[in-house]
KEKE-3310 file (N, C-alpha, C; in steps of 0.2 Angstrom, whole numbers, plus 5000, padded with zeros to 4 digits):
npx = (5854:5847:5854:5850:5836:5833:5838:5830:5818:5820:5821:5808:5800:5805:5801:5787:5783:5787:5783:5782:5795:5803:5798:5803:5816:5818:5813:5823:5834:5832:5831:5844:5852:5848:5852:5865:5868:5866:5877:5887:5885:5888:5902:5906:5904:5914:5925:5925:5926:5939:5946:5945:5948:5962:5966:5962:5965:5971:5968:5977:5974:5982:5983:5980:5982:5969:5962:5951:5947:5949:5962:5969:5972:5983:5985:5993:6000:6015:6033:6038:6027:6022:6032:6030:6018:6021:6030:6022:6013:6022:6027:6017:6010:6000:6002:6007:6014:6019:6014:6019:6011:6013:6008:6009:6009:5997:5989:5992:5987:5974:5971:5971:5960:5949:5939:5946:5942:5937:5949:5957:5952:5957:5971:5987:5990:5978:5975:5978:5992:5995:5996:5996:5990:5995:5988:5992:5982:5967:5956:5959:5958:5954:5963:5973:5967:5963:5975:5981:5971:5969:5981:5991:5990:5983:5969:5959:5954:5953:5944:5943:5935:5922:5916:5915:5906:5892:5891:5896:5885:5874:5878:5877:5864:5859:5864:5858:5844:5845:5849:5837:5827:5832:5831:5817:5814:5820:5812:5801:5805:5808:5795:5789:5797:5793:5779:5780:5787:5777:5766:5772:5775:5762:5757:5763:5759:5754:5765:5775:5768:5767:5781:5783:5776:5784:5794:5803:5814:5811:5820:5825:5813:5811:5822:5823:5814:5820:5832:5828:5823:5835:5843:5835:5837:5851:5853:5845:5853:5865:5861:5857:5870:5876:5869:5873:5887:5885:5879:5889:5899:5893:5887:5894:5908:5909:5901:5899:5912:5922:5917:5914:5926:5930:5931:5936:5929:5919:5924:5926:5933:5927:5915:5917:5921:5909:5902:5903:5896:5884:5880:5880:5870:5858:5857:5855:5844:5834:5836:5833:5820:5813:5815:5809:5796:5792:5792:5781:5770:5772:5765:5760)
npy = (5357:5357:5363:5362:5362:5374:5382:5379:5383:5397:5399:5396:5405:5417:5415:5414:5426:5436:5448:5457:5456:5461:5474:5477:5477:5488:5498:5498:5501:5514:5520:5518:5524:5537:5539:5537:5548:5558:5556:5559:5572:5577:5573:5581:5594:5594:5592:5604:5613:5610:5613:5627:5632:5630:5640:5652:5668:5680:5697:5712:5728:5743:5760:5774:5791:5794:5787:5783:5781:5773:5767:5775:5788:5795:5798:5792:5776:5774:5770:5764:5759:5750:5740:5736:5730:5720:5712:5708:5699:5690:5684:5677:5662:5655:5659:5656:5661:5678:5690:5705:5719:5733:5750:5752:5739:5735:5743:5738:5726:5729:5735:5723:5717:5724:5734:5744:5758:5760:5758:5768:5779:5779:5781:5776:5781:5781:5769:5755:5750:5733:5718:5701:5687:5670:5656:5643:5634:5637:5637:5642:5657:5668:5673:5679:5689:5697:5700:5710:5719:5731:5738:5753:5761:5751:5750:5741:5723:5710:5695:5681:5670:5674:5677:5664:5658:5658:5649:5637:5635:5633:5621:5613:5613:5607:5595:5590:5590:5580:5569:5568:5565:5553:5546:5545:5537:5525:5522:5519:5508:5499:5497:5491:5480:5473:5471:5462:5451:5447:5443:5433:5424:5421:5415:5403:5396:5384:5375:5380:5377:5363:5361:5366:5357:5345:5348:5359:5373:5390:5398:5391:5390:5403:5407:5405:5416:5427:5427:5428:5442:5448:5445:5451:5464:5466:5465:5476:5486:5485:5489:5502:5507:5506:5515:5527:5527:5529:5542:5549:5547:5552:5564:5572:5570:5572:5582:5593:5595:5598:5610:5618:5624:5631:5625:5609:5593:5579:5562:5546:5539:5544:5539:5525:5524:5526:5514:5502:5506:5508:5496:5488:5495:5493:5478:5477:5484:5476:5464:5467:5472:5461:5451:5457:5458:5444:5439:5444:5440:5427:5416:5401)
npz = (5534:5518:5504:5490:5491:5496:5486:5476:5481:5481:5467:5463:5470:5465:5451:5452:5457:5448:5442:5453:5458:5448:5450:5462:5460:5451:5459:5470:5462:5457:5470:5475:5465:5467:5480:5479:5470:5479:5488:5479:5476:5489:5489:5478:5484:5494:5485:5477:5488:5492:5481:5479:5491:5492:5484:5491:5497:5508:5507:5511:5511:5509:5515:5504:5497:5495:5504:5517:5535:5551:5552:5543:5547:5546:5533:5517:5518:5527:5524:5535:5542:5532:5533:5545:5545:5535:5542:5553:5547:5541:5552:5558:5563:5555:5542:5526:5514:5509:5498:5490:5482:5473:5469:5455:5450:5454:5446:5433:5434:5436:5423:5415:5420:5417:5406:5393:5392:5405:5412:5408:5415:5428:5438:5443:5456:5462:5466:5478:5488:5492:5502:5498:5505:5507:5515:5527:5532:5525:5533:5545:5546:5553:5564:5557:5550:5561:5567:5559:5556:5564:5563:5560:5544:5537:5527:5524:5526:5516:5514:5504:5506:5509:5497:5493:5501:5498:5487:5493:5502:5494:5488:5499:5501:5490:5492:5504:5499:5489:5496:5504:5495:5491:5503:5504:5493:5497:5508:5501:5493:5504:5508:5497:5495:5507:5505:5493:5499:5508:5500:5494:5504:5508:5496:5497:5508:5511:5509:5518:5530:5530:5531:5544:5552:5550:5558:5554:5557:5561:5555:5544:5537:5533:5527:5512:5507:5512:5505:5492:5492:5495:5484:5474:5479:5478:5464:5460:5466:5459:5446:5449:5453:5440:5433:5440:5436:5422:5422:5427:5417:5405:5408:5418:5415:5401:5397:5407:5414:5404:5399:5410:5418:5430:5442:5451:5447:5452:5448:5440:5450:5462:5461:5461:5474:5481:5478:5486:5498:5492:5487:5499:5506:5498:5499:5513:5516:5509:5515:5529:5527:5523:5533:5544:5539:5538:5551:5555:5546:5542:5549:5553)
capx = (5850:5848:5855:5846:5829:5833:5839:5824:5812:5821:5819:5801:5798:5806:5797:5780:5782:5791:5782:5784:5802:5805:5796:5807:5823:5817:5813:5829:5839:5831:5833:5851:5855:5847:5856:5872:5868:5867:5884:5891:5884:5892:5909:5907:5905:5921:5930:5925:5929:5946:5949:5945:5952:5969:5967:5960:5970:5969:5971:5978:5974:5985:5980:5983:5981:5962:5958:5948:5946:5953:5969:5972:5972:5990:5986:5996:6004:6022:6037:6039:6020:6021:6036:6027:6012:6024:6033:6017:6011:6027:6029:6011:6010:5996:6004:6012:6018:6016:6016:6018:6009:6013:6002:6010:6007:5989:5986:5993:5982:5967:5970:5970:5954:5943:5939:5951:5939:5937:5956:5959:5949:5960:5978:5990:5990:5972:5975:5981:5997:5992:5999:5992:5993:5993:5988:5994:5976:5962:5950:5961:5960:5952:5968:5977:5963:5962:5982:5983:5966:5970:5987:5991:5991:5979:5963:5954:5957:5948:5944:5940:5930:5916:5914:5913:5901:5885:5892:5896:5879:5870:5880:5875:5857:5858:5866:5852:5839:5846:5848:5831:5823:5834:5828:5810:5814:5822:5806:5796:5808:5807:5788:5787:5800:5789:5773:5782:5788:5771:5763:5776:5774:5755:5756:5767:5758:5753:5772:5778:5764:5770:5788:5783:5773:5789:5799:5808:5815:5809:5826:5825:5807:5812:5828:5822:5811:5825:5837:5824:5823:5842:5845:5832:5840:5857:5852:5843:5859:5870:5858:5858:5877:5878:5866:5877:5892:5883:5878:5896:5903:5889:5885:5899:5915:5909:5897:5900:5919:5926:5914:5914:5933:5931:5932:5937:5923:5920:5926:5924:5935:5923:5909:5919:5921:5902:5899:5902:5891:5877:5878:5878:5863:5853:5856:5853:5836:5831:5836:5829:5812:5810:5815:5803:5789:5791:5791:5774:5766:5774:5762:5757)
capy = (5361:5355:5368:5361:5364:5382:5385:5377:5388:5404:5400:5395:5411:5423:5414:5415:5434:5439:5455:5461:5456:5467:5481:5478:5478:5495:5503:5498:5504:5521:5522:5517:5529:5544:5539:5538:5555:5562:5555:5562:5579:5578:5573:5587:5600:5593:5593:5611:5617:5609:5616:5634:5634:5630:5647:5657:5672:5686:5703:5717:5734:5749:5767:5779:5797:5795:5782:5785:5776:5774:5766:5779:5795:5799:5798:5786:5772:5775:5764:5760:5756:5744:5735:5733:5725:5714:5708:5705:5694:5685:5680:5674:5655:5653:5662:5652:5666:5685:5694:5712:5722:5740:5753:5751:5732:5735:5747:5734:5720:5733:5736:5717:5714:5729:5737:5750:5764:5760:5758:5775:5784:5777:5782:5771:5783:5780:5762:5754:5744:5727:5711:5695:5682:5663:5653:5636:5631:5642:5637:5646:5664:5674:5675:5683:5695:5701:5703:5716:5724:5737:5741:5759:5760:5746:5752:5735:5717:5706:5687:5678:5665:5677:5676:5657:5655:5656:5643:5631:5634:5630:5614:5609:5613:5602:5588:5588:5589:5574:5564:5568:5562:5546:5543:5543:5531:5520:5520:5516:5502:5494:5495:5487:5473:5470:5468:5457:5445:5445:5440:5426:5420:5419:5410:5397:5395:5376:5372:5382:5374:5356:5361:5367:5351:5340:5351:5363:5378:5396:5401:5387:5392:5410:5409:5407:5422:5432:5427:5431:5449:5450:5444:5457:5470:5466:5466:5483:5490:5485:5493:5509:5509:5507:5521:5532:5527:5532:5549:5552:5547:5555:5571:5576:5570:5574:5589:5598:5596:5601:5617:5622:5623:5635:5621:5602:5589:5572:5558:5539:5537:5545:5534:5519:5525:5525:5508:5497:5508:5507:5489:5486:5498:5489:5472:5477:5486:5471:5458:5469:5472:5454:5448:5460:5456:5437:5439:5446:5437:5420:5412:5395)
capz = (5529:5511:5499:5484:5493:5497:5479:5472:5483:5479:5460:5462:5472:5460:5445:5454:5459:5443:5441:5459:5459:5444:5453:5468:5457:5448:5465:5473:5457:5458:5477:5476:5461:5470:5486:5476:5468:5486:5490:5474:5478:5495:5487:5474:5488:5496:5480:5476:5493:5492:5475:5480:5497:5490:5481:5495:5499:5512:5504:5515:5507:5513:5514:5499:5499:5495:5508:5524:5540:5557:5551:5538:5549:5544:5526:5514:5522:5526:5523:5542:5543:5528:5535:5551:5542:5532:5548:5557:5542:5540:5558:5560:5562:5550:5536:5522:5510:5508:5491:5490:5476:5473:5465:5448:5448:5455:5440:5428:5435:5434:5416:5412:5422:5416:5399:5392:5394:5412:5415:5407:5420:5434:5438:5448:5463:5465:5468:5484:5489:5496:5503:5497:5510:5507:5522:5528:5532:5524:5538:5550:5543:5558:5568:5553:5549:5567:5568:5555:5555:5568:5562:5556:5537:5534:5526:5524:5525:5512:5514:5498:5509:5509:5491:5491:5506:5495:5483:5498:5505:5489:5487:5505:5500:5485:5495:5508:5495:5485:5501:5506:5490:5491:5509:5502:5488:5501:5511:5496:5492:5509:5508:5491:5497:5512:5501:5489:5503:5511:5495:5492:5510:5508:5491:5499:5515:5512:5509:5524:5535:5530:5534:5551:5555:5551:5562:5551:5561:5558:5550:5538:5533:5531:5523:5505:5506:5513:5500:5486:5493:5495:5477:5470:5481:5475:5457:5459:5468:5453:5441:5452:5452:5433:5431:5442:5432:5416:5423:5428:5411:5400:5410:5421:5411:5394:5396:5412:5416:5399:5398:5416:5421:5435:5448:5449:5447:5454:5443:5441:5456:5467:5460:5464:5482:5484:5476:5491:5502:5489:5487:5506:5508:5494:5502:5520:5516:5507:5520:5535:5526:5522:5539:5549:5537:5539:5558:5556:5542:5541:5555:5550)
cpx = (5852:5848:5851:5839:5829:5834:5833:5818:5814:5819:5812:5798:5799:5802:5789:5778:5786:5790:5784:5791:5805:5804:5801:5814:5823:5817:5819:5834:5838:5833:5841:5855:5854:5851:5863:5873:5869:5874:5889:5891:5888:5900:5911:5908:5912:5926:5930:5928:5937:5950:5950:5949:5959:5971:5965:5966:5967:5972:5971:5979:5977:5982:5984:5981:5973:5958:5956:5948:5951:5961:5973:5972:5978:5991:5989:6000:6012:6026:6038:6032:6020:6026:6034:6022:6015:6027:6028:6014:6016:6028:6022:6011:6006:5997:6009:6017:6015:6019:6014:6016:6009:6008:6003:6008:6000:5986:5987:5988:5975:5966:5969:5963:5948:5944:5943:5948:5938:5944:5959:5957:5952:5968:5981:5990:5984:5971:5979:5987:5993:5997:5994:5995:5990:5993:5990:5987:5971:5957:5952:5963:5958:5958:5972:5974:5964:5969:5983:5977:5966:5976:5987:5993:5987:5972:5957:5958:5951:5949:5940:5935:5923:5912:5911:5908:5895:5886:5892:5889:5874:5872:5877:5867:5855:5859:5860:5846:5839:5846:5841:5826:5825:5831:5820:5809:5816:5816:5802:5799:5807:5799:5786:5790:5795:5783:5775:5783:5782:5767:5766:5775:5766:5754:5759:5765:5757:5760:5775:5774:5766:5777:5788:5781:5779:5795:5805:5808:5812:5814:5826:5819:5808:5817:5827:5819:5816:5830:5834:5825:5830:5845:5842:5835:5847:5857:5850:5849:5864:5867:5859:5865:5879:5875:5870:5884:5891:5882:5885:5900:5900:5888:5891:5906:5915:5905:5899:5908:5923:5923:5914:5921:5935:5933:5934:5930:5924:5921:5924:5927:5931:5917:5911:5919:5915:5899:5898:5897:5884:5875:5876:5871:5857:5852:5853:5846:5832:5830:5832:5822:5809:5810:5810:5797:5787:5790:5784:5769:5767:5771:5758:5755)
cpy = (5359:5361:5368:5363:5371:5385:5384:5382:5395:5404:5400:5402:5417:5422:5416:5423:5438:5447:5460:5461:5461:5474:5482:5480:5486:5500:5504:5502:5511:5524:5523:5523:5536:5544:5540:5545:5560:5562:5559:5570:5581:5578:5579:5593:5600:5595:5601:5615:5616:5613:5624:5636:5634:5637:5653:5661:5678:5692:5709:5724:5740:5755:5770:5786:5799:5791:5786:5779:5777:5772:5770:5787:5799:5799:5791:5783:5774:5769:5760:5756:5750:5739:5732:5728:5719:5709:5705:5699:5688:5681:5677:5667:5652:5655:5658:5657:5673:5688:5701:5715:5730:5743:5752:5744:5731:5738:5742:5728:5723:5733:5729:5714:5718:5732:5743:5756:5765:5761:5765:5780:5783:5779:5778:5774:5782:5773:5761:5749:5739:5722:5706:5689:5675:5660:5646:5632:5637:5642:5641:5653:5670:5677:5680:5690:5700:5704:5709:5721:5731:5740:5748:5758:5755:5749:5746:5729:5712:5699:5684:5672:5668:5676:5668:5654:5653:5650:5637:5630:5631:5623:5610:5608:5607:5595:5586:5586:5582:5568:5563:5564:5554:5543:5541:5537:5525:5517:5516:5509:5497:5492:5490:5480:5469:5467:5462:5450:5443:5441:5433:5422:5417:5414:5403:5394:5387:5373:5373:5378:5366:5356:5362:5361:5346:5343:5355:5370:5385:5399:5397:5388:5399:5412:5410:5413:5428:5433:5429:5439:5451:5450:5450:5464:5471:5468:5474:5488:5490:5489:5500:5511:5510:5513:5527:5533:5531:5539:5552:5553:5552:5563:5575:5576:5573:5581:5594:5600:5600:5608:5621:5621:5627:5631:5613:5599:5582:5568:5551:5536:5538:5541:5527:5519:5524:5518:5503:5499:5507:5500:5486:5489:5494:5482:5472:5479:5480:5465:5460:5469:5465:5450:5451:5458:5449:5436:5440:5442:5430:5416:5407:5390)
cpz = (5522:5506:5493:5485:5493:5490:5475:5474:5481:5471:5459:5464:5467:5453:5447:5455:5454:5443:5447:5460:5454:5447:5458:5465:5454:5454:5468:5469:5458:5465:5477:5471:5464:5476:5484:5474:5474:5488:5486:5475:5484:5493:5482:5478:5491:5491:5478:5481:5493:5487:5476:5486:5496:5487:5485:5497:5504:5509:5509:5511:5511:5511:5508:5501:5499:5500:5515:5529:5546:5556:5546:5540:5547:5537:5523:5519:5521:5526:5530:5543:5539:5530:5541:5549:5539:5538:5552:5553:5542:5546:5561:5558:5557:5543:5532:5518:5510:5502:5492:5483:5477:5469:5457:5446:5449:5449:5434:5428:5433:5427:5412:5414:5419:5408:5399:5394:5401:5415:5414:5412:5427:5433:5444:5455:5466:5468:5474:5484:5493:5497:5502:5501:5508:5513:5522:5528:5531:5529:5544:5548:5548:5562:5564:5552:5555:5569:5565:5554:5558:5567:5558:5549:5534:5534:5527:5523:5522:5512:5509:5500:5509:5503:5489:5496:5503:5491:5488:5501:5500:5488:5493:5504:5495:5488:5499:5504:5491:5490:5504:5501:5490:5497:5507:5498:5492:5505:5507:5494:5497:5509:5503:5492:5502:5509:5497:5493:5506:5506:5494:5498:5510:5502:5493:5506:5517:5513:5516:5530:5536:5533:5542:5555:5555:5555:5560:5556:5557:5553:5544:5534:5530:5526:5515:5503:5507:5508:5493:5487:5492:5487:5473:5472:5478:5467:5456:5461:5462:5448:5443:5451:5445:5431:5434:5438:5425:5417:5424:5421:5406:5402:5413:5417:5404:5393:5401:5413:5410:5398:5404:5420:5427:5442:5446:5450:5449:5447:5445:5448:5462:5467:5463:5471:5485:5483:5482:5496:5499:5489:5494:5508:5504:5497:5509:5520:5514:5512:5526:5533:5526:5529:5544:5546:5538:5546:5559:5552:5541:5548:5552:5556)
residu = (MET:ARG:PHE:GLN:TYR:VAL:LEU:SER:GLU:ILE:THR:THR:GLY:LEU:ARG:ARG:ASN:LEU:THR:MET:THR:VAL:ALA:VAL:VAL:ILE:THR:VAL:ALA:ILE:SER:ILE:ALA:LEU:PHE:GLY:THR:GLY:LEU:LEU:VAL:ARG:ALA:GLN:ALA:GLU:THR:THR:LYS:GLY:PHE:TRP:TYR:ASP:LYS:VAL:GLU:ILE:SER:VAL:PHE:MET:CYS:ASN:GLU:TYR:ALA:THR:GLY:ALA:GLY:CYS:ALA:ASP:GLY:GLN:VAL:THR:ASP:ALA:GLN:ARG:GLU:THR:ILE:ARG:GLN:THR:LEU:GLU:GLU:HIS:PRO:GLU:VAL:ASP:GLU:VAL:PHE:TYR:GLU:ASN:GLN:GLU:GLN:ALA:TYR:LYS:ARG:PHE:GLN:GLU:GLN:PHE:ASP:GLU:SER:ILE:ALA:GLU:SER:ILE:THR:PRO:ASP:GLN:LEU:GLN:GLN:SER:PHE:ARG:VAL:ALA:LEU:LYS:ASN:PRO:GLU:GLU:TYR:GLU:GLY:VAL:VAL:SER:ALA:VAL:SER:GLY:LEU:ALA:GLY:VAL:GLN:ASP:VAL:SER:ASP:GLN:ARG:GLU:LEU:LEU:GLY:PRO:LEU:PHE:ARG:ALA:LEU:SER:GLY:PHE:GLN:ILE:GLY:ALA:ILE:GLY:VAL:ALA:ALA:LEU:GLN:VAL:VAL:ALA:ALA:VAL:LEU:LEU:ILE:ALA:ASN:THR:ILE:ARG:LEU:ALA:ALA:TYR:SER:ARG:ARG:ARG:GLU:THR:GLY:ILE:MET:ARG:LEU:VAL:GLY:ALA:SER:ASN:PHE:TYR:ILE:GLN:LEU:PRO:PHE:ILE:LEU:GLU:ALA:VAL:ILE:ALA:GLY:LEU:VAL:GLY:SER:ILE:VAL:GLY:CYS:LEU:ALA:LEU:PHE:GLY:MET:GLU:GLN:LEU:ILE:ILE:SER:ARG:LEU:ILE:ALA:PRO:ASN:LEU:THR:PHE:THR:ALA:TRP:VAL:ASP:SER:GLY:ASP:VAL:TRP:ALA:THR:VAL:PRO:TRP:LEU:LEU:LEU:THR:GLY:VAL:LEU:ILE:SER:ALA:MET:ALA:SER:PHE:ILE:THR:LEU:ARG:ARG:TYR:LEU:ARG:VAL)
# end
């Protein structure tokens, strides 16, 4: 196979179909940027989940003299009941650490969290003693909850995961939406690439007919067209990756992360992790679209 001929055919094809080639590059760039955004949203969901799950605690609130419920039938928690609760928590295999908070400490924290006028309407004896439990694996919380929920002296067991559920569901929705839009763009890119290759094959049908008559193989005839599509797809993928880096640097790193510090955010490392997949996707859809199109339209 003559490399010089293949190279000249690629150059000729790109020059003849410059407008369509630019359209392919732009479409692939948009598709790859949207696909990369979907991957970053997925990474952000995992980053947020990891950030907050490390801080998730189970709070075991014990009975005071105002509490009601099955576990508070005997009134305020006794010393023996409190020690039983502590021992149950400390011996549980999924518990990492147990922190005790008495009523005075709970009142002090209440004063820090709420307005002074509200804090003055509460007295320490109205608040509850509690155990705050750090877990080894925040995913495995149900066993700890069930172990202490029925103990005497326990009024309520609170799991902070319930507060984070809506956030994770929203992130999952954004992720699905972003990937869905990206998939539509990929389909559009495939159709545009196929149309470009079909036009290129039609415009060079005399040359390919002569090559077929002199004994050139199908692969030798198709290779310049496939490489044209791969080059356009690669350039478009690179542009899409650059757009993704620009979004991360200008929007996330400079605008969002410094002002919204309640969680961790994706960074350039996460973008770099997606780059190989984005480049591979752009090249593959271009190569496959051109190969399938040529099998149908390159009939001489």
